[in-house]
N, C-alpha and C positions, 0 to 999 in steps of 0.2 A: 866612445866608452859610456854606455848610461849606467846609472845607479843599479839597475838591475842586473848589469854585467858583473858589478862588483860586489854584488852581496856576500858576505862572509860565509865561511863554513862555520856553521853551529858548533862543530866538535873541536876546531881550532880556537874559537873566540869566545864561546859562552863560557867554556871550561877554565878559561885562564884566571878568573878572580880580578884581573886588572879592571881598573875602571874606565879606561880607554884603550882602544886598539886602533891603531893607525897602520895604514898600508900606502907604501909610495909605488905606484904603478911606473914603469919605464916601457916605452916601446919605440921601437925606430921603424920609421916609414921612408922609404926613398932616401935614406941617408941622412934623414932629420929625427932627432930624439925629441918626443913627446913624453910628457909626465902629467900624472894627476895623483891625487890622494884622496882615501876614502877613510873614514873613522866610523867607528862603531863602539856602543857601550852594551855591555851585558844585560840582559834581563834582570829584573830583581828577583832575589831568591824564592821569593814568594809566588812568583809566577814565570817560571822557566820556560813555560810552553810560548810562550810572547815571542821568543828569538831574540836575536841582537837587534836594536835599535841604531839606524844610522844617526849619525851626528853632522852636524854643519860645522865647517872650519871657517874661520874667518882669520886672515891675517891683515895685520896693520903695518905699513911702512912709511917711516919717517926718514926726511933727509938729514944727512949728515952734515954738519957745518959750523 
């Protein structure tokens, strides 16, 4: 799945007012579950025509012990 496939619907995300919108995509292929995340921020109020901006998600994992 490419980032173009996961671009948000403006009517859903642009009007939420939330500073961050995240979607978890789940897909089962041949019995295996795959997942990916997509994140977007709404455009500034001064430029709504810009649409939602994709955001990079970064996760840090530390070992417990």
